[in-house]
C-alpha positions in Angstrom: -5.3 2.7 -13.6 -6.0 4.9 -10.3 -3.3 7.2 -9.3 -3.2 7.8 -5.8 -0.7 10.3 -4.0 1.1 9.5 -1.0 -1.7 11.3 1.3 -4.5 9.4 0.0 -2.7 6.5 0.3 -1.7 6.9 4.2 -5.1 8.2 4.6 -6.9 4.8 3.6 -4.5 3.0 5.5 -3.5 4.4 8.7 -4.9 2.7 11.6 -7.1 0.6 8.6 -7.0 -3.1 7.1 -7.2 -3.0 3.5 -6.3 -5.0 0.2 -3.5 -3.1 -1.8 -3.1 -4.0 -5.1 -0.1 -2.9 -7.3 2.0 -3.7 -10.1 5.4 -4.9 -9.9 8.7 -2.9 -10.8 10.5 -5.5 -12.2 7.5 -7.5 -14.5 3.9 -7.5 -15.5 2.5 -9.0 -12.8 0.0 -7.8 -10.0 0.5 -8.3 -6.5 -1.8 -7.9 -3.8 -1.6 -7.3 0.1 -3.6 -7.6 2.9 -1.8 -4.6 5.0 -2.1 -1.4 7.3 -0.1 1.3 8.2 -0.3 1.2 11.9 1.3 4.3 13.3 1.8 7.9 11.4 5.8 7.8 10.7 6.3 8.9 7.4 5.4 12.5 6.1 5.7 11.5 2.1 7.4 9.5 -0.2 7.3 8.1 -3.3 7.3 5.2 -1.2 4.8 3.9 1.3 5.9 1.3 4.2 2.9 -0.9 4.9 2.4 -3.7 7.5 1.7 -6.8 6.0 -0.5 -8.5 7.8 -0.5 -12.0 6.0 3.3 -12.7 6.2 3.7 -10.5 9.4 6.3 -8.2 7.9 7.2 -4.5 6.5 6.6 -4.2 2.7 7.7 -0.6 0.5 5.2 0.2 -2.4 6.0 2.8 -4.7 3.3 4.7 -5.1 2.7 4.9 -8.5 2.0 1.2 -9.1 -0.6 0.8 -7.1 -3.9 -0.1 -8.8 -6.6 0.1 -5.9 -6.9 0.4 -2.5 -10.0 -1.5 -1.2 -11.5 -2.9 1.9 -11.0 -5.7 3.7 -11.1 -9.2 2.1 
């Protein structure tokens, strides 16, 4: 599993559309979300708040659960 720091995840997502693949905190399920960080409002955390482009809503993703951050679909 790739490990990302908050700073790395934010750098990859800030004003860029990407697919984040992450492990559920409550099950073995793997989730994918097509998202962006559309403005720089977080300075650091164990979670990153992203805009879910597909569902038109905010999601918070635990940094430690991120498996990959890849280019647009």
